[in-house]
MIKE-250266 format. One record per residue: x, y, z of N, C-alpha, C, CB in turn; residue in one letter. Coordinates in steps of 0.2 Angstrom, whole numbers. Each point is the difference from the previous one (the first is absolute). Glycine has a CB too. Layout:
<atoms>
ATOM     n_x     n_y     n_z    ca_x    ca_y    ca_z     c_x     c_y     c_z    cb_x    cb_y    cb_z   aa
ATOM       X       Y       Z       X       Y       Z       X       Y       Z       X       Y       Z    A
...
</atoms>
This chain:
<atoms>
ATOM     n_x     n_y     n_z    ca_x    ca_y    ca_z     c_x     c_y     c_z    cb_x    cb_y    cb_z   aa
ATOM    -269     304    -190       6      -4       2       3       4       6       2      -5     -11    M
ATOM      -2      11      11       3       4       5      -3      -1       7       3       9      -8    R
ATOM     -10     -10       8      -4      -1       6       2      -7       3      -9       8      -4    F
ATOM      10     -13      -1       1      -6       2       7      -1       4      -7      -4     -10    V
ATOM      12       8       7       7       0       2       0       4       7       5       0     -11    R
ATOM     -10       5      12       0       3       6      -3      -4       6      -1      11      -6    A
ATOM      -4     -15       4      -3      -5       5       5      -5       2     -11       2      -5    I
ATOM      15      -4       0       5      -5       1       6       3       5      -2      -5     -11    G
ATOM       3      11      10       5       3       5      -3       0       7       5       7      -9    V
ATOM     -11      -5       9      -3       1       7      -1      -7       3      -6      10      -4    V
ATOM       4     -15       1      -1      -6       3       6      -3       2     -10      -2      -8    V
ATOM      16       2       4       6      -2       2       3       3       6       2      -3     -12    G
ATOM      -3      10      12       3       3       6      -4      -2       6       3      10      -7    A
ATOM     -10     -10       6      -4      -3       6       2      -6       3     -10       6      -5    L
ATOM      11     -11       0       2      -7       2       7       1       4      -6      -5     -10    A
ATOM      10       9       8       7       0       3      -1       3       7       6       1     -11    A
ATOM     -10       4      12      -1       3       6      -4      -4       5       0      11      -5    I
ATOM      -5     -15       3      -4      -4       4       5      -6       3     -10       2      -7    V
ATOM      14      -5       3       5      -5       2       4       3       6       0      -6     -12    V
ATOM       3      12      11       5       3       5      -4       3       6       8       3     -10    S
ATOM     -15      -2       9      -3       3       6      -3      -5       4      -2      10      -7    A
ATOM       1     -16       5      -4      -5       4       3       0       8      -2      -6     -11    Q
ATOM       8       6      12       2      -1       7      -2       6       5       9      -7      -4    P
ATOM     -10      13       1      -2       5       4      -7       0       2       8       7      -5    A
ATOM     -13     -10       2      -7      -1       1      -3       7       1       2     -10       6    A
ATOM       1      15     -10      -3       7       0      -2       2       6      -4      -2     -11    A
ATOM      -3       4      12      -2       3       6      -2      -5       6      -4       9      -8    H
ATOM       6     -15       7      -2      -4       6       5       1       6      -4      -9      -8    G
ATOM       3      15      11       4       2       5       0      -4       7      -2      11      -5    V
ATOM       8     -14       7       0      -4       6      -4      -6      -1       1      10       7    G
ATOM      -2     -13     -13      -3      -6      -1      -8       1       0       9      -6       5    G
ATOM     -11      12      -5      -8       1       0      -2       0      -7       1       6      11    V
ATOM      -5     -10     -13      -3      -1      -7      -8       1       1      10      -7      -4    Q
ATOM     -13       9      -2      -7       0       0      -3      -7       2       0      10      -9    P
ATOM      -6     -10      12      -3      -6       2      -7       0       0      10      -2       7    S
ATOM     -14      -3      -6      -7       0       1      -1      -2       7      -2      -3     -12    N
ATOM       7       1      16      -1      -1       7       0       6       4       5     -11      -1    F
ATOM     -10      12       6       0       6       4       0      -2       7      -6       6      -9    E
ATOM      11      -3      13       0      -1       7      -3       6       4      10      -8      -1    T
ATOM     -15       6       5      -3       6       4       1      -2       8      -9       2      -9    T
ATOM       9       3      13       1       0       7      -6       2       3      12       1       0    V
ATOM     -16      -5       4      -6       2       3       2       5       6      -6     -11      -3    D
ATOM      11       9       7       2       4       6       2      -5       5      -7       9      -3    G
ATOM       7      -6      10       2      -4       5      -5      -1       5      11       4      -1    T
ATOM     -11     -10       5      -5      -1       5       3      -2       6      -8      -4      -9    T
ATOM       8       8      14      -4       6       1       4       6      -4      -5      -4      11    P
ATOM       1       9     -12       4       6      -3       4       3       5     -10       2      -7    H
ATOM      16       0       5       6       3       5       2       6      -4       4     -11       4    V
ATOM      -5      17       0       2       6      -2       8       0      -1     -10       6       6    R
ATOM      12      -3     -12       7       1      -2       2      -6      -3       2       7       9    G
ATOM      -6     -13     -10       3      -6      -3      -4      -1      -7       3      -5      11    L
ATOM       1       5     -16      -3       0      -7       3      -6      -4      -3      12       0    T
ATOM      -1     -15      -4       3      -6      -4      -3       2      -7       1      -9       9    V
ATOM       3       8     -14      -3       1      -7       4      -4      -5      -3      12       3    R
ATOM       0     -13      -9       4      -4      -5       4       5      -4      -9      -9       0    A
ATOM      15       8      -2       4       4      -5       2      -4      -5       3       7       9    V
ATOM       0      -4     -15       2      -3      -6      -4      -5      -2      11       2       4    D
ATOM     -18       0      -5      -5      -5      -3      -1      -6       4       3       5     -11    L
ATOM      -2      -5      18      -1      -6       4       6      -4       1     -11       0      -4    G
ATOM      17       2       0       6      -4       1       3       0       7       2       2     -12    N
ATOM      -4       4      15       3       1       7      -6       2       5      12       2      -5    E
ATOM     -11      -3      11      -5       4       5       5       5       4      -8     -10       1    L
ATOM       5      15       1       3       5       4      -3       1       6       4       6     -10    E
ATOM      -1      -6      16      -2       1       6       3       6       3      -3     -12       2    L
ATOM      -1      17       1       3       6       3      -3       0       7       1       6     -11    R
ATOM       4      -5      16      -2       1       7       3       6       3       0     -13       1    N
ATOM      -4      18      -2       2       7       2      -1       2       7      -3       3     -11    D
ATOM      -1      -7      15      -1       1       7       0      -6       4      -7      10      -3    R
ATOM       9      -9      10      -1      -5       4       6      -5       0     -12       1       0    G
ATOM      11      -7       4       5      -5       0       2      -3      -7      -3      -2      12    P
ATOM       8      -3     -12       1      -3      -6      -5      -5      -1      12       1       2    E
ATOM     -13      -3      -9      -4      -5      -2       4      -6      -3      -9       9      -3    V
ATOM       7     -15       4       4      -6      -2      -5      -3      -6       6      -2      11    V
ATOM      -3       1     -17      -3      -4      -5       1      -7       1       1      10      -8    V
ATOM      -6     -14       8       1      -7       0       1      -4      -7      -6       0      11    L
ATOM      11      -4     -11       1      -4      -6      -5      -5      -2      12       3       2    G
ATOM     -10      -7      -7      -4      -6      -2      -2      -5       5       4       2     -11    Y
ATOM       1      -3      16      -1      -5       5      -2       3       7       8      -8      -7    Q
ATOM     -10      15       7      -2       3       6       6       2       4     -11      -5       0    A
ATOM      17       5      -3       6       2       3       1       8      -1       5     -12      -2    E
ATOM      -1      15       7       1       7      -1       5       1      -6      -1       2      12    P
ATOM      -2       3     -16       4       1      -7       3       7       0      -8      -8      -6    Y
ATOM       4      13       7       2       7       0      -2       4       6      -1      -1     -13    L
ATOM       5       5      15      -2       5       5       1       7      -3       4      -8       9    R
ATOM     -10      12      -8       0       7      -3      -2       5       5      -3      -5     -11    I
ATOM       7      10      13      -2       5       5       4       6       0      -4     -10       6    G
ATOM       4      14      -1       4       6       0       8      -1      -1      -9       4       8    P
ATOM      11     -10      -6       7      -1      -1       2      -3      -6       1      -2      12    R
ATOM      -6       1     -17       2      -2      -7      -3      -7      -1      10       6       1    G
ATOM      -7      -9      -6      -3      -7      -2       5      -5       1      -7       5      -9    V
ATOM       5     -11      12       5      -5       1      -3      -7      -3       4       6      11    F
ATOM       0     -10     -13      -2      -7      -3       3      -5       4      -2       5     -11    E
ATOM      -2     -10      12       2      -6       4       4      -5      -5     -10       1       8    N
ATOM      17      -2      -6       4      -4      -4      -2      -7       0       9       8       1    R
ATOM     -13     -10       4      -2      -7       1      -6      -2      -3       6       0      10    R
ATOM     -10       5     -13      -6      -1      -3       0      -2      -7      -5       9       8    S
ATOM       2     -14     -10       1      -2      -8      -3       5      -4      -1     -12       3    P
ATOM      -4      16       0      -3       5      -5       5       6      -1     -11      -2       5    A
ATOM      16       3      -1       5       5      -2       3      -2      -7       2       2      12    T
ATOM      -1      -8     -13       3      -2      -7      -5      -1      -5       9      -5       6    Y
ATOM     -14       2      -5      -6      -1      -5      -2       6      -3      -3     -10       6    L
ATOM       3      15      -2      -3       7      -2       4       5      -3      -7      -2       9    N
ATOM      13      -1     -10       5       5      -4      -1       0      -7       8      -3       9    R
ATOM     -12      -1     -12      -1       0      -7      -8      -1      -1      12      -4      -3    T
ATOM     -14       6      -3      -7       0      -2      -2      -7      -1       1      10      -5    R
ATOM       3     -15       3      -2      -7      -1       2      -4       6       2       1     -12    D
ATOM       1       1      17       1      -3       6       5      -6       0     -12       3       3    G
ATOM      16      -3      -8       5      -5      -1       7       1       3      -6      -2     -11    K
ATOM       7       7      15       6       1       4       1      -6       4      -1      12       0    T
ATOM       7     -16       0       1      -5       4       0       2       8       7      -5      -9    P
ATOM     -10       0      13      -1       2       7       6      -4       3     -13       1       0    V
ATOM      17       2       4       6      -3       4      -2      -5       5       7      10      -2    P
ATOM      -3     -15       3      -2      -5       5      -1       2       7       7      -7      -7    A
ATOM      -4      13       9      -1       2       7      -6       5       0      12      -1       2    D
ATOM     -16       1      -7      -7       4       1      -5      -4       3       3       7     -11    A
ATOM      -4      -6      17      -5      -4       4      -5       4       3       9      -8       3    D
ATOM     -16       7      -5      -5       4       2      -1       0       8      -5      -1     -11    P
ATOM       7      -5      14      -1      -1       7       6       3       4      -6     -11      -3    A
ATOM      11      13       0       6       3       4      -1       7       2       7      -8      -7    A
ATOM      -3      10      12      -1       7       3       2       4      -6       3      -3      12    A
ATOM      -6       9     -13       2       5      -5       7       2       0     -12       3       0    P
ATOM      15      -1      -5       6       3      -1      -1       6      -4       7     -10       1    E
ATOM      -8      16       2      -2       6      -4       6       4      -3     -10       1       8    W
ATOM       9       1     -14       5       3      -4      -4       7      -3       7     -11      -3    N
ATOM      -4      16       5      -3       7      -3       1       1      -7       2       4      11    K
ATOM      -7      -3     -15       1       1      -7      -3       7      -2      -1     -13      -2    I
ATOM      -1      17       6      -3       6      -2      -1       5       6      -5      -5     -10    G
ATOM       6      11       9      -1       5       6      -7       3       0      12       3      -1    S
ATOM     -16      -3      -4      -6       3       0      -5      -5       3       2       6     -10    D
ATOM      -8      -4      11      -6      -4       3      -4      -3      -5       0       7      11    S
ATOM       3      -9     -17      -4      -3      -5       4      -6      -3      -6      12      -3    V
ATOM       2     -17       1       3      -6      -3      -4      -2      -6       5      -4      12    A
ATOM      -1       1     -17      -3      -2      -6       3      -7      -1      -2      11      -5    R
ATOM      -3     -16       3       3      -7      -1      -5      -3      -5       5      -1      12    W
ATOM      -2      -5     -15      -4      -4      -4      -4      -5       4       8       1     -10    H
ATOM     -14       0      11      -4      -4       4      -4      -5      -4      -1       8       9    D
ATOM       3     -14     -10      -3      -5      -5      -7      -2       2      11      -4      -2    H
ATOM     -14       6       8      -7      -1       1      -4       5      -4       3      -4      12    R
ATOM       0      10     -14      -4       5      -3       0       1      -7       2       5      10    A
ATOM       2      -9     -14       0       0      -7       0      -7      -3       6      11       0    H
ATOM      -7     -12      -6      -1      -6      -4       7      -3      -1     -11       3      -5    W
ATOM      12      -9       7       7      -3       0       0      -6      -6       1       2      12    M
ATOM      -7      -3     -15       0      -6      -5       3       3      -6     -10      -5       5    G
ATOM      13       0      -9       2       1      -7      -5       0      -5      11      -5       3    T
ATOM     -17       3      -1      -6       0      -5      -6       3       4       4     -11      -6    E
ATOM      -8      13       2      -6       4       2      -4      -5       5       0       8     -10    D
ATOM      -4      -5      15      -4      -5       4      -5      -3      -4       2       8      10    P
ATOM      -5     -14      -8      -5      -4      -4      -6       5      -2       4     -11       6    P
ATOM      -7      15      -1      -5       4      -2       1       5      -5      -4      -2      11    E
ATOM      10       5     -11       2       4      -5       1      -3      -7       6       7       8    V
ATOM      -3     -13      -8       0      -4      -6      -7      -1      -3      11      -6       4    A
ATOM     -16       4       0      -6      -1      -3      -4       6      -2       0      -9       8    R
ATOM       1      15      -5      -3       6      -2       5       6       1     -12      -5       3    A
ATOM      16       6      -8       5       5       1      -3       7      -1       9      -8      -4    P
ATOM     -14       9       1      -3       6      -1      -5       3       6       1      -3     -12    D
ATOM      -1      -1      17      -4       1       6       4       2       6      -9      -7      -4    Q
ATOM       7      11       9       3       2       6      -1      -6       5      -2      13      -2    R
ATOM       8     -14       5       0      -6       5       3       2       7       1      -8     -10    H
ATOM      -3       6      15       3       0       7       4      -6       0      -9       6       6    L
ATOM      16      -6      -6       5      -5       0       1      -3       7       5       4     -11    I
ATOM      -4       1      16       1      -2       6      -1       6       5       9      -8      -4    D
ATOM     -11       6      10      -1       5       6       6      -2       4     -13       1      -1    H
ATOM      18       4       1       6      -2       4       0       4       6       6      -2     -11    W
ATOM      -1       0      16       1       3       6       7      -2       3     -13       0       2    S
ATOM      15       4       3       6      -2       4      -1       4       6       8      -2     -10    F
ATOM      -4       0      15       0       2       7       5       5       2      -6     -10       3    R
ATOM       5      15       1       5       4       4      -1       0       7       0       8     -10    L
ATOM       5      -7      14       0       1       7       3       7       2       1     -13       1    Q
ATOM      -5      16       3       2       6       3       0       0       8      -4       6     -10    R
ATOM       9      -8      13       0      -2       7      -4      -6       1       1      12       3    G
ATOM      -6     -12       1      -4      -6       1      -6       0      -5       4       0      12    S
ATOM      -5       5     -16      -6       1      -4       2      -4      -7      -3      11       5    Q
ATOM      -2     -15      -7       0      -3      -7      -4       4      -5       1     -11       6    D
ATOM       2      12     -12      -3       4      -5       0      -4      -6       4      11       5    I
ATOM     -10     -11      -9       0      -4      -6      -1       5      -6      -5     -10       6    T
ATOM       9       9     -11       0       4      -6      -4      -5      -5      11       7       2    V
ATOM     -16      -4      -6      -3      -4      -5      -1       4      -6      -6      -5       9    T
ATOM       5       1     -15      -1       3      -6      -2      -5      -5       9       8       2    G
ATOM     -10      -6      -8      -2      -4      -6       5      -1      -6     -12       3       4    D
ATOM      12      -8      -7       4      -1      -6      -5      -1      -6      10      -5       6    L
ATOM     -11      10     -10      -5       0      -6       3      -1      -6      -7       7       7    L
ATOM       3     -10     -12       2       0      -7      -5       5      -3       4     -12       0    W
ATOM      -1      17      -4      -4       5      -3       2       0      -7       0       7      10    V
ATOM      -5      -9     -15       2      -1      -7       2       7      -3      -8      -9      -1    P
ATOM      13       9      -4       2       5      -3      -4       3      -6      11      -4       4    G
ATOM     -10       9      -6      -3       3      -6       2      -3      -7      -2      11       7    P
ATOM      -2     -10     -12       2      -2      -7       5       5      -2     -11      -5      -2    S
ATOM      17       3      -1       5       5      -3      -2       2      -7       8      -6       7    P
ATOM     -13       4     -10       0       1      -7      -2       8      -2      -3     -12      -1    W
ATOM      -1      15       6      -1       7      -1       7       4       0     -12      -1       5    G
ATOM      16      -1       0       6       4       0       5      -2      -6      -1       0      13    W
ATOM       1      -6     -15       4      -2      -6      -2       4      -6       2     -12       5    V
ATOM      -9      12      -6      -2       4      -6       2       7       1     -10      -8      -1    L
ATOM       9      11       7       2       7       1       7       1      -2      -8       1       9    G
ATOM      13      -6      -7       7       1      -1       1       0      -8       3      -6      11    A
ATOM      -7       2     -14       1      -1      -8      -2       7      -3      -2     -13       0    L
ATOM      -4      16       3      -2       6      -3       5       6       1     -12      -4       2    A
ATOM      14       4       4       5       5       2       6      -1      -5      -3       1      12    V
ATOM       6      -7     -13       5      -1      -5      -1       2      -7       4      -9       8    A
ATOM     -10       8     -10      -2       1      -7      -1       8      -1      -6     -11       0    A
ATOM       4      15       5      -1       7       0       7       3       0     -10       0       6    V
ATOM      15      -3      -2       7       3       0       3      -1      -7       1      -2      12    V
ATOM      -2      -4     -15       4      -2      -6      -4       4      -6       3     -11       4    V
ATOM      -9      12      -4      -4       4      -5       2       7       0      -9      -8       1    G
ATOM       9      11       5       2       7       0       7       1      -1      -9       2       8    L
ATOM      14      -7      -7       7       1      -1       1       0      -8       3      -5      11    S
ATOM      -8       4     -15       1       0      -7      -2       7      -3      -2     -13       0    R
ATOM       0      17       4      -2       7      -2       6       5       0     -11      -2       4    T
ATOM      10       8      -6       6       5       0       2       2       7      -5       4     -11    R
ATOM       0      -5      16       2       2       7       3      -6       4      -9       9       0    V
ATOM      12     -14      -3       2      -6       3       5       1       6      -2      -6     -11    W
ATOM       6      11      10       5       2       5      -4       1       7       8       5      -9    R
ATOM     -13      -1       9      -4       2       6      -4      -5       2       1      12      -3    W
ATOM      -3     -17      -1      -4      -5       2       4      -5       4      -7       1     -10    V
ATOM      13      -2       8       5      -4       4       2       3       6       4      -5     -10    L
ATOM      -3      12      10       1       3       6      -5       0       5       7       8      -6    V
ATOM     -13      -7       4      -6      -1       5      -1      -7       2      -6       9      -6    S
ATOM       7     -14       2      -1      -7       2       6      -2       5      -5      -3     -11    A
ATOM      11       5      10       5      -1       5      -1       3       6       8      -1      -9    L
ATOM     -11       7       9      -1       4       6      -5      -4       4       3      11      -5    G
ATOM      -9     -13       2      -5      -3       4       2      -7       2      -8       6      -7    L
ATOM      12     -10       3       3      -6       2       4       1       6       0      -4     -12    L
ATOM       5       9      13       4       1       5      -4       1       7       9       4      -8    A
ATOM     -14       1       7      -4       1       6      -4      -6       2      -1      12      -4    V
ATOM      -2     -15       0      -4      -6       2       4      -6       3      -8       3      -9    S
ATOM      14      -4       6       4      -5       3       3       2       7       2      -4     -12    E
ATOM      -1      10      12       3       2       7      -5       0       5       7       8      -6    T
ATOM     -14      -7       5      -5      -1       4      -1      -7       2      -6      10      -4    A
ATOM       7     -14      -1      -1      -7       1       5      -3       5      -4      -1     -11    H
ATOM      11       3      10       5      -2       4      -1       3       7       8      -1      -9    V
ATOM     -10       7      10      -1       3       7      -6      -4       3       4      11      -4    V
ATOM      -9     -13       1      -5      -3       3       2      -7       2      -8       6      -7    G
ATOM      12     -10       4       2      -6       2       5       1       6      -1      -5     -11    T
ATOM       5      10      11       5       1       5      -3       1       7       8       4      -8    W
ATOM     -13       1       8      -4       2       6      -4      -6       3       0      12      -4    T
ATOM      -2     -17       0      -4      -5       2       3      -6       3      -7       3      -9    A
ATOM      14      -3       9       4      -6       3       4       2       6       0      -5     -11    T
ATOM       2       1      15       4       1       6       7      -2      -2      -9      -2       8    T
ATOM      11       0     -14       7      -2      -2       4       6       1      -4      -8      -8    A
ATOM      11       7       8       5       5       1       1       4      -6       6      -7       8    S
ATOM      -3      13      -7       1       4      -6       4      -3      -5       0      10       7    F
ATOM       5     -14      -5       5      -4      -5      -4      -5      -4      10       2       8    V
ATOM     -15      -6      -4      -4      -4      -4      -4       3      -5       0      -7      10    T
ATOM      -3      12      -8      -5       4      -5       4       2      -6      -7       4      10    K
ATOM      13      -1      -9       4       2      -6       2      -6      -4       4      10       6    V
ATOM      -2     -15      -3       2      -6      -4      -6      -3      -4       9      -2       8    G
ATOM     -15       2      -5      -6      -3      -4      -2       5      -5      -3      -6      10    A
ATOM       4      12     -10      -3       5      -5       6       3      -4      -9       3       8    S
ATOM      15      -7      -8       5       3      -4      -1       1      -7       7      -5       8    V
ATOM     -11       0     -12      -1       1      -7      -5       6      -1       2     -13      -2    Y
ATOM      -7      13       6      -5       6       0       3       6       1      -9      -7       4    A
ATOM      13       8       1       4       6       1       4       2      -6       0      -2      12    L
ATOM       4      -3     -15       4       1      -6      -4       3      -6       8      -9       4    G
ATOM     -14       5      -4      -5       3      -6      -2       7       1      -3     -12      -1    G
ATOM       1      14       7      -2       6       1       6       5      -1      -8      -4       9    I
ATOM      14       3      -7       6       4      -1       1       1      -8       5      -3      12    A
ATOM      -5      -3     -15       1       1      -7      -6       4      -4       7     -11       1    L
ATOM     -13      10       1      -5       4      -3       1       7       1      -8     -10       2    A
ATOM      10      12       4       1       7       1       6       3      -4      -4      -1      12    V
ATOM       9      -3     -13       6       2      -4      -2       0      -7       8      -5       8    V
ATOM     -12       0     -11      -2       0      -7      -5       6      -1       1     -12       0    A
ATOM      -5      14       5      -5       6      -1       4       6       0      -9      -6       7    L
ATOM      14       7      -3       4       6       0       4       1      -7       1       0      13    V
ATOM       2      -6     -15       3      -1      -6      -4       2      -6       7      -9       5    W
ATOM     -13       7      -5      -5       2      -6      -1       7       0      -5     -11       1    L
ATOM       5      15       5      -1       7       0       6       4      -2      -9      -2       9    I
ATOM      15       0      -7       6       5       0       4      -2      -6      -1       2      12    V
ATOM       1      -8     -15       4      -2      -5      -4      -2      -6       8      -4       9    R
ATOM      -4       3     -15      -4      -3      -6      -4      -6       2       9       5      -7    P
ATOM     -15      -5       6      -4      -6       3       2      -7      -3     -10       8       1    P
ATOM      12      -8      -7       2      -6      -3       6      -4       4      -4       4     -11    S
ATOM       8       0      14       5      -3       4      -2      -3       7       7       9      -5    N
ATOM     -13      -7       7      -3      -3       6      -4      -6      -1       0      11       5    A
ATOM      -1     -13     -11      -4      -6      -1       2      -7       3      -3       6     -11    I
ATOM       9      -7      11       2      -7       4      -1       1       7       9      -2      -8    P
ATOM      -8       7      11      -2       1       7      -7       0       1      10       7       2    A
ATOM     -14      -4      -6      -7      -1       1      -3      -7      -1      -1      12      -5    V
ATOM       4     -15       0      -2      -7      -1       1      -5       6       3       2     -12    L
ATOM       3      -1      15       2      -4       6      -4       2       6      11      -3      -5    F
ATOM     -12       9       6      -4       3       6      -7      -4       0       7      11       0    A
ATOM     -10     -10      -6      -7      -4      -1       1      -7       1      -3       9      -8    G
ATOM       8     -12       6       0      -8       1       1      -1       7       5      -1     -11    L
ATOM       0       4      15       1      -2       7      -6       1       4      12       3      -2    I
ATOM     -16       3       1      -5       1       4      -6      -5      -2       3      12       2    V
ATOM      -4     -13      -8      -5      -5      -2       1      -7       3      -1       6     -11    A
ATOM       7      -8      12       2      -6       3       0       0       8       7      -3     -10    V
ATOM      -4       8      13       1       0       7      -6       3       4      12       2      -2    A
ATOM     -16       2      -2      -6       3       3      -6      -3      -2       6      10       2    G
ATOM      -6     -14      -8      -6      -2      -3       0      -8       0       0      10      -7    G
ATOM       4     -13       3       0      -7      -1       2      -4       7       3       1     -12    L
ATOM       2       2      16       2      -3       6      -6       1       5      12       2      -2    A
ATOM     -16       2       1      -6       2       5      -7      -2      -2       7       9       4    D
ATOM      -7     -14      -9      -6      -2      -3      -5      -3       5       6      -2     -11    L
ATOM      -4      -1      16      -4      -3       5      -4       6       4       8     -10       1    T
ATOM      -5      16      -1      -4       5       3      -7       1      -3      11       6       2    T
ATOM     -12      -8      -9      -6       0      -3      -5      -5       1       6       6      -9    L
ATOM      -3     -12      12      -4      -6       1      -1      -2       7       4      -3     -11    T
ATOM      -1       7      16      -1      -2       7      -4       5       4      11      -6      -1    R
ATOM     -14       4       6      -4       5       4       4       4       5     -10      -8      -1    S
ATOM      15       5       4       5       3       5       6       2      -4      -5      -7      10    Q
ATOM       6      14     -10       5       3      -3       5       3       5      -7       2     -11    V
ATOM      14      -3      10       4       3       5       2       8      -2       5     -11       2    P
ATOM     -10      15       0       1       7      -1      -5       4       5       3      -2     -12    T
ATOM       0       8      13      -5       4       5      -5       4      -5      10       1       8    D
ATOM      -9      -1     -14      -5       3      -4      -6      -4      -1       9       6      -6    A
ATOM     -15      -4       4      -6      -4      -1       2      -5      -6      -8       9       3    P
ATOM       5     -15      -2       2      -5      -5      -1       2      -7      -3      -9       8    A
ATOM      -3      12      -9      -1       3      -7       5       4      -3     -12      -1       3    T
ATOM      15       6       1       5       4      -2       7      -4      -1      -5       9       7    V
ATOM       6     -14      -3       6      -4      -2      -1      -4      -6       2      -1      12    A
ATOM      -8      -1     -14      -1      -4      -6       1       5      -6      -8      -8       6    R
ATOM       5      14      -5       1       5      -5       7       2      -2     -11       5       4    A
ATOM      16      -5       2       7       1      -1       3      -5      -4       0       6      11    E
ATOM      -2     -12     -10       3      -6      -4      -2       0      -7       0      -7      11    V
ATOM      -7       9     -12      -2       1      -7       4       5      -4     -12      -3       4    M
ATOM      13       9       0       4       5      -3       7      -2      -2      -7       8       6    L
ATOM      10     -12      -1       7      -2      -1       0      -5      -6       3       1      12    A
ATOM      -8      -5     -13       0      -4      -6      -1       4      -6      -5     -10       7    L
ATOM      -1      14      -7      -2       3      -6       5       6      -2     -12      -3       3    G
ATOM      14       7       1       4       5      -2       7      -2      -1      -6       7       7    L
ATOM       9     -12      -3       6      -3      -1       1      -3      -7       1      -2      12    G
ATOM      -6      -3     -14       0      -3      -6      -1       5      -6      -5     -11       5    A
ATOM       0      16      -4      -1       5      -5       6       4      -2     -12       0       4    G
ATOM      15       2       1       6       4       0       6      -4      -4      -3       7      10    I
ATOM       4     -13      -8       5      -5      -3      -2      -1      -7       2      -5      11    A
ATOM      -8       4     -13      -1      -1      -7       0       6      -4      -8      -9       3    V
ATOM       6      15       0       1       6      -4       7       2      -1     -11       4       5    A
ATOM      15      -5       0       7       1      -1       4      -5      -5       0       4      12    A
ATOM      -2     -10     -12       2      -5      -4      -1       2      -8      -1      -9       9    A
ATOM      -5      12     -10      -2       2      -7       4       6      -2     -12      -5       2    L
ATOM      15       8       3       4       6      -2       8      -1       0      -9       7       4    R
ATOM      11     -14      -3       7      -1       0       2       0      -7      -1      -8       9    L
ATOM       7      12     -10       2       1      -7       7      -4      -1      -5      11       0    R
ATOM       5     -15      -6       6      -3      -1       6       4      -1      -6      -9      -6    P
ATOM      12       7       8       6       5      -1       1       1      -7       5      -5      10    A
ATOM      -3      12     -11       1       2      -7       7      -3      -2      -7      11       1    A
ATOM       8     -12      -8       6      -3      -2       6       6       0      -6      -9      -7    P
ATOM      12       7       8       5       5       1       1       4      -7       6      -7       8    P
ATOM      -4      13      -8       1       4      -6       7       4       0     -13       2       0    S
ATOM      15       0      -6       6       4       0      -1       7       1       4      -8      -8    D
ATOM       1      12       8       0       7       2      -5       4      -5      12      -1       4    R
ATOM     -13      -1     -10      -5       3      -4      -7      -2       1       9       1      -8    A
ATOM     -10      -5      13      -7      -2       1      -2      -6      -4      -3      12       4    G
ATOM       7     -15      -8      -3      -5      -4       1      -7       4       3       7     -11    A
ATOM      -7     -11      10       1      -7       3       6      -3      -3     -12      -1       2    K
ATOM      16      -3       3       5      -3      -2      -2      -7      -3       7       6       9    I
ATOM      -4      -7     -15      -2      -7      -3       4      -5       2      -4       6     -10    K
ATOM       1     -12      11       4      -6       2       5      -2      -6      -9      -4       8    E
ATOM      15       2      -7       4      -2      -5      -2      -6      -4      10       5       6    P
ATOM      -9      -5     -12      -2      -6      -4       4      -6       2      -4       8     -10    A
ATOM       1     -14      10       4      -6       2       5      -1      -6     -10      -5       6    P
ATOM      16       2      -3       5      -1      -5      -1      -7      -3       8       7       7    V
ATOM      -7      -7     -14      -2      -6      -3       5      -6       2      -5       7     -10    A
</atoms>
């Protein structure tokens, strides 16, 4: 019965954290989520020294860097001047519809009535560096449903589109080309079974005489693994520092609580640290595990670490987090009844007839 009660405590706390954590989307930094769509850039034709184009944030944006020579003008969807990138910085054309359509990933920003691709450009400086990033809807999948070929055969690799757009450098025309691909994701079941095995080992060892050091070791490994996971997602995105912190706030809180609980287990009576241990495991299991489950099923993962390493980190967040939470729940002690000065339990007064 004690084990059933412990599981009930863990499940109830998990449900509460999941409900409260949904708006943060865990590690989806800057809107970048794991995906099976891959955007590749073939290059420019002709090749221009000092001019580079690459896909960033899993293809959600393109980045153009112009480190040498005169300015480069990016043409919009109706061949109108859209961006200027060069030694003086980055400028956008207020009259280009692309200026507004490219502000969001879904392209649903309203276009003002005075945005006219045939009008003379009105340039507005938006950056001092010679690099620009934008949501180019020619280079990523815009549909709300999978392409027909993917729906027919989701387990096969598909070329969805061969995209391109034009640049102008003085009188020179330059074409940027690339591919949009569907790359099937892996099976998650090996990682799920791994998480269950890790949780079972933690719970089993926590029932031995060395349970205190089992939890110390598990919390230490959990904090290190989750920290590496957060760092990997941060370095893989072009989002601002504030956006990164906001998207990872639950994971960061779980890491901090895991460290506090670990220290508490070492320097104080271990039974006093059990509530902190319980909630540290729960928070990381949710923010670093459940909220990142798509890392286990998608081929394109927003991290600078190898995809296998990122999946192992999610597995550890799930397994260690859940195992620590269950182990701590099994050691929760009910409050002792109050006693008098002699140490005897105080009896409840008999009911008055």
